[in-house]
The first five atom37 places (N, CA, C, CB, O) and aatype in JSON, in Angstrom:
{
  "aatype": [12, 7, 18, 16, 16, 14, 6, 6, 10, 17, 19, 11, 11, 6, 3, 14, 0, 10, 13, 1, 2, 11, 9, 12, 6, 0, 9, 3, 7, 16, 2, 7, 9, 9, 11, 14, 3, 0, 10, 11, 18, 13, 3, 15, 9, 19, 15, 7, 11, 10, 14, 13, 3, 18, 16, 18, 17, 1, 10, 9, 10, 13, 7, 6, 17, 19, 11, 11, 13, 2, 19, 11, 9],
  "atom_mask": [
    [1, 1, 1, 1, 1],
    [1, 1, 1, 0, 1],
    [1, 1, 1, 1, 1],
    [1, 1, 1, 1, 1],
    [1, 1, 1, 1, 1],
    [1, 1, 1, 1, 1],
    [1, 1, 1, 1, 1],
    [1, 1, 1, 1, 1],
    [1, 1, 1, 1, 1],
    [1, 1, 1, 1, 1],
    [1, 1, 1, 1, 1],
    [1, 1, 1, 1, 1],
    [1, 1, 1, 1, 1],
    [1, 1, 1, 1, 1],
    [1, 1, 1, 1, 1],
    [1, 1, 1, 1, 1],
    [1, 1, 1, 1, 1],
    [1, 1, 1, 1, 1],
    [1, 1, 1, 1, 1],
    [1, 1, 1, 1, 1],
    [1, 1, 1, 1, 1],
    [1, 1, 1, 1, 1],
    [1, 1, 1, 1, 1],
    [1, 1, 1, 1, 1],
    [1, 1, 1, 1, 1],
    [1, 1, 1, 1, 1],
    [1, 1, 1, 1, 1],
    [1, 1, 1, 1, 1],
    [1, 1, 1, 0, 1],
    [1, 1, 1, 1, 1],
    [1, 1, 1, 1, 1],
    [1, 1, 1, 0, 1],
    [1, 1, 1, 1, 1],
    [1, 1, 1, 1, 1],
    [1, 1, 1, 1, 1],
    [1, 1, 1, 1, 1],
    [1, 1, 1, 1, 1],
    [1, 1, 1, 1, 1],
    [1, 1, 1, 1, 1],
    [1, 1, 1, 1, 1],
    [1, 1, 1, 1, 1],
    [1, 1, 1, 1, 1],
    [1, 1, 1, 1, 1],
    [1, 1, 1, 1, 1],
    [1, 1, 1, 1, 1],
    [1, 1, 1, 1, 1],
    [1, 1, 1, 1, 1],
    [1, 1, 1, 0, 1],
    [1, 1, 1, 1, 1],
    [1, 1, 1, 1, 1],
    [1, 1, 1, 1, 1],
    [1, 1, 1, 1, 1],
    [1, 1, 1, 1, 1],
    [1, 1, 1, 1, 1],
    [1, 1, 1, 1, 1],
    [1, 1, 1, 1, 1],
    [1, 1, 1, 1, 1],
    [1, 1, 1, 1, 1],
    [1, 1, 1, 1, 1],
    [1, 1, 1, 1, 1],
    [1, 1, 1, 1, 1],
    [1, 1, 1, 1, 1],
    [1, 1, 1, 0, 1],
    [1, 1, 1, 1, 1],
    [1, 1, 1, 1, 1],
    [1, 1, 1, 1, 1],
    [1, 1, 1, 1, 1],
    [1, 1, 1, 1, 1],
    [1, 1, 1, 1, 1],
    [1, 1, 1, 1, 1],
    [1, 1, 1, 1, 1],
    [1, 1, 1, 1, 1],
    [1, 1, 1, 1, 1]
  ],
  "atom_positions": [
    [[85.5, -4.75, -146.81], [84.69, -5.37, -145.79], [85.32, -6.71, -145.43], [83.22, -5.55, -146.26], [85.83, -7.42, -146.3]],
    [[85.29, -7.02, -144.18], [85.8, -8.32, -143.73], [84.85, -9.44, -144.11], [0.0, 0.0, 0.0], [84.07, -9.32, -145.05]],
    [[84.93, -10.49, -143.4], [84.09, -11.65, -143.66], [82.63, -11.32, -143.39], [84.55, -12.86, -142.81], [82.29, -10.83, -142.31]],
    [[81.78, -11.59, -144.34], [80.34, -11.39, -144.13], [79.66, -12.75, -144.0], [79.72, -10.58, -145.3], [80.06, -13.72, -144.65]],
    [[78.65, -12.81, -143.18], [77.94, -14.06, -142.94], [76.71, -14.13, -143.85], [77.52, -14.18, -141.46], [76.16, -13.1, -144.23]],
    [[76.3, -15.34, -144.2], [75.14, -15.5, -145.08], [73.82, -15.49, -144.3], [75.25, -16.81, -145.87], [73.04, -16.43, -144.38]],
    [[73.6, -14.41, -143.56], [72.43, -14.37, -142.68], [71.11, -14.49, -143.43], [72.43, -13.1, -141.91], [70.19, -15.14, -142.94]],
    [[71.0, -13.9, -144.59], [69.74, -14.0, -145.33], [69.44, -15.46, -145.65], [69.81, -13.17, -146.64], [68.29, -15.89, -145.54]],
    [[70.43, -16.21, -146.02], [70.25, -17.64, -146.29], [69.84, -18.37, -145.02], [71.55, -18.26, -146.87], [68.93, -19.2, -145.05]],
    [[70.49, -18.07, -143.92], [70.16, -18.73, -142.65], [68.71, -18.44, -142.26], [71.11, -18.27, -141.54], [67.97, -19.35, -141.87]],
    [[68.32, -17.18, -142.37], [66.99, -16.76, -141.93], [65.9, -17.3, -142.85], [66.91, -15.24, -141.87], [64.86, -17.76, -142.38]],
    [[66.12, -17.24, -144.14], [65.06, -17.6, -145.08], [65.0, -19.09, -145.4], [65.24, -16.84, -146.35], [63.92, -19.62, -145.65]],
    [[66.14, -19.76, -145.4], [66.17, -21.14, -145.88], [66.6, -22.16, -144.85], [67.08, -21.23, -147.05], [65.94, -23.19, -144.67]],
    [[67.69, -21.89, -144.17], [68.3, -22.94, -143.35], [67.61, -23.17, -142.01], [69.73, -22.61, -143.12], [67.41, -24.32, -141.62]],
    [[67.25, -22.11, -141.3], [66.63, -22.33, -139.99], [65.78, -21.14, -139.54], [67.69, -22.61, -138.96], [66.07, -20.54, -138.51]],
    [[64.74, -20.81, -140.29], [63.92, -19.68, -139.86], [63.26, -19.9, -138.5], [62.85, -19.4, -140.9], [63.01, -18.94, -137.77]],
    [[62.98, -21.17, -138.15], [62.33, -21.45, -136.86], [63.22, -21.03, -135.69], [62.0, -22.95, -136.75], [62.71, -20.55, -134.67]],
    [[64.51, -21.19, -135.82], [65.43, -20.78, -134.76], [65.3, -19.28, -134.49], [66.89, -21.13, -135.14], [65.19, -18.86, -133.34]],
    [[65.32, -18.49, -135.55], [65.23, -17.04, -135.41], [63.85, -16.63, -134.92], [65.55, -16.36, -136.74], [63.73, -15.72, -134.11]],
    [[62.82, -17.3, -135.42], [61.44, -17.01, -134.99], [61.29, -17.29, -133.49], [60.42, -17.85, -135.8], [60.68, -16.5, -132.77]],
    [[61.84, -18.39, -133.02], [61.77, -18.71, -131.59], [62.49, -17.67, -130.75], [62.37, -20.09, -131.33], [62.03, -17.31, -129.66]],
    [[63.62, -17.18, -131.24], [64.36, -16.14, -130.51], [63.55, -14.84, -130.44], [65.73, -15.88, -131.17], [63.58, -14.14, -129.43]],
    [[62.83, -14.53, -131.52], [61.97, -13.34, -131.49], [60.83, -13.54, -130.5], [61.41, -13.03, -132.91], [60.48, -12.61, -129.78]],
    [[60.25, -14.74, -130.45], [59.19, -15.02, -129.49], [59.71, -14.86, -128.06], [58.64, -16.45, -129.7], [59.02, -14.32, -127.2]],
    [[60.93, -15.34, -127.8], [61.54, -15.16, -126.48], [61.71, -13.68, -126.16], [62.91, -15.87, -126.42], [61.46, -13.25, -125.03]],
    [[62.12, -12.9, -127.15], [62.3, -11.46, -126.94], [60.96, -10.79, -126.64], [62.96, -10.82, -128.18], [60.89, -9.9, -125.79]],
    [[59.91, -11.2, -127.33], [58.58, -10.65, -127.08], [58.17, -10.96, -125.64], [57.53, -11.22, -128.09], [57.72, -10.08, -124.9]],
    [[58.32, -12.21, -125.26], [57.93, -12.65, -123.91], [58.76, -11.97, -122.81], [58.07, -14.15, -123.79], [58.24, -11.68, -121.74]],
    [[60.03, -11.73, -123.08], [60.92, -11.22, -122.06], [60.99, -9.72, -121.93], [0.0, 0.0, 0.0], [61.66, -9.21, -121.03]],
    [[60.3, -8.99, -122.81], [60.43, -7.53, -122.77], [59.14, -6.83, -122.35], [60.85, -7.02, -124.12], [59.0, -5.62, -122.54]],
    [[58.23, -7.57, -121.79], [57.02, -6.98, -121.18], [56.32, -5.96, -122.07], [57.39, -6.31, -119.89], [55.93, -4.89, -121.61]],
    [[56.15, -6.3, -123.33], [55.39, -5.44, -124.23], [56.2, -4.42, -125.0], [0.0, 0.0, 0.0], [55.65, -3.73, -125.86]],
    [[57.49, -4.3, -124.72], [58.3, -3.36, -125.5], [58.39, -3.85, -126.95], [59.73, -3.2, -124.88], [58.2, -3.08, -127.89]],
    [[58.68, -5.13, -127.1], [58.63, -5.74, -128.44], [57.25, -6.35, -128.59], [59.78, -6.82, -128.65], [56.86, -7.21, -127.8]],
    [[56.54, -5.92, -129.58], [55.15, -6.33, -129.81], [55.08, -7.64, -130.59], [54.39, -5.22, -130.55], [56.0, -7.97, -131.35]],
    [[54.0, -8.39, -130.41], [53.8, -9.63, -131.16], [53.8, -9.43, -132.68], [52.51, -10.27, -130.75], [54.07, -10.37, -133.43]],
    [[53.5, -8.23, -133.13], [53.54, -7.95, -134.57], [54.94, -8.16, -135.16], [53.08, -6.53, -134.84], [55.09, -8.27, -136.37]],
    [[55.95, -8.21, -134.29], [57.31, -8.46, -134.77], [57.38, -9.82, -135.48], [58.31, -8.42, -133.59], [58.17, -9.98, -136.41]],
    [[56.57, -10.78, -135.05], [56.56, -12.09, -135.71], [55.98, -11.99, -137.12], [55.75, -13.1, -134.88], [56.47, -12.64, -138.04]],
    [[54.95, -11.18, -137.28], [54.37, -10.99, -138.62], [55.41, -10.34, -139.54], [53.09, -10.1, -138.55], [55.55, -10.72, -140.71]],
    [[56.11, -9.37, -139.0], [57.17, -8.7, -139.76], [58.23, -9.72, -140.19], [57.81, -7.56, -138.92], [58.63, -9.76, -141.35]],
    [[58.68, -10.53, -139.24], [59.7, -11.54, -139.54], [59.19, -12.53, -140.59], [60.11, -12.28, -138.26], [59.9, -12.86, -141.53]],
    [[57.96, -13.0, -140.42], [57.38, -13.95, -141.38], [57.3, -13.35, -142.78], [55.99, -14.38, -140.93], [57.48, -14.05, -143.77]],
    [[57.04, -12.06, -142.86], [56.98, -11.38, -144.16], [58.36, -11.32, -144.82], [56.42, -9.97, -144.01], [58.47, -11.4, -146.04]],
    [[59.39, -11.2, -144.02], [60.76, -11.21, -144.55], [61.09, -12.62, -145.06], [61.79, -10.77, -143.47], [61.63, -12.78, -146.16]],
    [[60.77, -13.62, -144.26], [61.07, -15.01, -144.64], [60.34, -15.4, -145.91], [60.7, -15.97, -143.5], [60.9, -16.08, -146.77]],
    [[59.09, -14.97, -146.04], [58.3, -15.34, -147.23], [58.66, -14.52, -148.46], [56.84, -15.17, -146.93], [58.23, -14.85, -149.57]],
    [[59.43, -13.46, -148.27], [59.82, -12.62, -149.4], [58.84, -11.48, -149.68], [0.0, 0.0, 0.0], [59.01, -10.76, -150.67]],
    [[57.83, -11.31, -148.84], [56.87, -10.22, -149.03], [57.5, -8.87, -148.72], [55.63, -10.44, -148.15], [57.11, -7.84, -149.28]],
    [[58.48, -8.88, -147.82], [59.25, -7.68, -147.51], [60.71, -7.95, -147.82], [59.06, -7.26, -146.01], [61.17, -9.08, -147.73]],
    [[61.45, -6.91, -148.19], [62.88, -7.12, -148.46], [63.62, -7.47, -147.17], [63.49, -5.86, -149.11], [63.23, -7.06, -146.08]],
    [[64.69, -8.22, -147.34], [65.5, -8.62, -146.19], [66.17, -7.42, -145.56], [66.56, -9.65, -146.61], [66.71, -6.56, -146.26]],
    [[66.12, -7.36, -144.24], [66.9, -6.38, -143.49], [67.22, -6.98, -142.12], [66.12, -5.02, -143.34], [66.81, -8.1, -141.82]],
    [[67.94, -6.25, -141.31], [68.46, -6.8, -140.06], [67.68, -6.35, -138.83], [69.88, -6.41, -139.9], [68.18, -6.51, -137.71]],
    [[66.5, -5.81, -138.99], [65.71, -5.38, -137.84], [65.42, -6.55, -136.91], [64.4, -4.74, -138.3], [65.44, -6.4, -135.69]],
    [[65.14, -7.71, -137.48], [64.86, -8.9, -136.66], [66.03, -9.15, -135.7], [64.61, -10.14, -137.56], [65.82, -9.56, -134.55]],
    [[67.24, -8.91, -136.17], [68.43, -9.18, -135.36], [68.49, -8.23, -134.17], [69.71, -9.04, -136.21], [68.89, -8.62, -133.07]],
    [[68.1, -6.99, -134.38], [68.08, -6.02, -133.28], [67.06, -6.43, -132.21], [67.74, -4.61, -133.81], [67.31, -6.26, -131.02]],
    [[65.93, -6.97, -132.65], [64.92, -7.44, -131.69], [65.46, -8.59, -130.86], [63.64, -7.87, -132.43], [65.3, -8.62, -129.64]],
    [[66.11, -9.53, -131.53], [66.69, -10.68, -130.83], [67.76, -10.22, -129.84], [67.29, -11.69, -131.84], [67.77, -10.65, -128.69]],
    [[68.65, -9.35, -130.28], [69.72, -8.88, -129.41], [69.2, -8.09, -128.22], [70.7, -8.03, -130.19], [69.73, -8.2, -127.12]],
    [[68.16, -7.29, -128.43], [67.57, -6.56, -127.32], [67.0, -7.54, -126.29], [66.47, -5.6, -127.82], [67.2, -7.37, -125.09]],
    [[66.29, -8.56, -126.76], [65.76, -9.58, -125.86], [66.85, -10.3, -125.09], [0.0, 0.0, 0.0], [66.71, -10.56, -123.9]],
    [[67.94, -10.61, -125.77], [69.07, -11.27, -125.11], [69.72, -10.36, -124.09], [70.1, -11.73, -126.15], [70.13, -10.82, -123.02]],
    [[69.83, -9.07, -124.4], [70.42, -8.1, -123.48], [69.59, -8.01, -122.21], [70.54, -6.71, -124.15], [70.12, -8.01, -121.1]],
    [[68.26, -7.92, -122.38], [67.36, -7.86, -121.23], [67.55, -9.08, -120.34], [65.89, -7.75, -121.69], [67.62, -8.97, -119.11]],
    [[67.63, -10.25, -120.97], [67.79, -11.5, -120.21], [69.16, -11.55, -119.53], [67.6, -12.72, -121.15], [69.25, -11.86, -118.34]],
    [[70.21, -11.26, -120.26], [71.57, -11.38, -119.72], [71.81, -10.48, -118.52], [72.58, -11.06, -120.8], [72.42, -10.88, -117.54]],
    [[71.32, -9.25, -118.62], [71.56, -8.27, -117.57], [70.39, -8.15, -116.59], [71.85, -6.93, -118.18], [70.35, -7.25, -115.75]],
    [[69.44, -9.09, -116.72], [68.32, -9.17, -115.79], [67.63, -7.81, -115.63], [68.79, -9.67, -114.42], [67.35, -7.37, -114.52]],
    [[67.36, -7.16, -116.76], [66.73, -5.84, -116.77], [65.26, -6.01, -116.4], [66.88, -5.14, -118.17], [64.56, -6.84, -116.99]],
    [[64.81, -5.26, -115.45], [63.41, -5.29, -115.02], [62.62, -4.25, -115.79], [63.28, -5.04, -113.48], [62.86, -3.05, -115.69]],
    [[61.68, -4.74, -116.55], [60.87, -3.83, -117.38], [59.44, -3.85, -116.87], [60.93, -4.25, -118.89], [58.58, -3.16, -117.41]]
  ]
}
């Protein structure tokens, strides 16, 4: 494997607010495709109630894709 990033550290310790804000933007920008419950899911990962995974990243990237390509939903 090539270089891996310390995403779990970034998400849980260094700047969870940054990632949470990006998820909120994705919720707002996808007209209900991404549900507000995504924030509860993310908060559970940050608090350690759920194991770390990269689903949050897919939500953020989908929101960014919608914004970048001006997708009308």
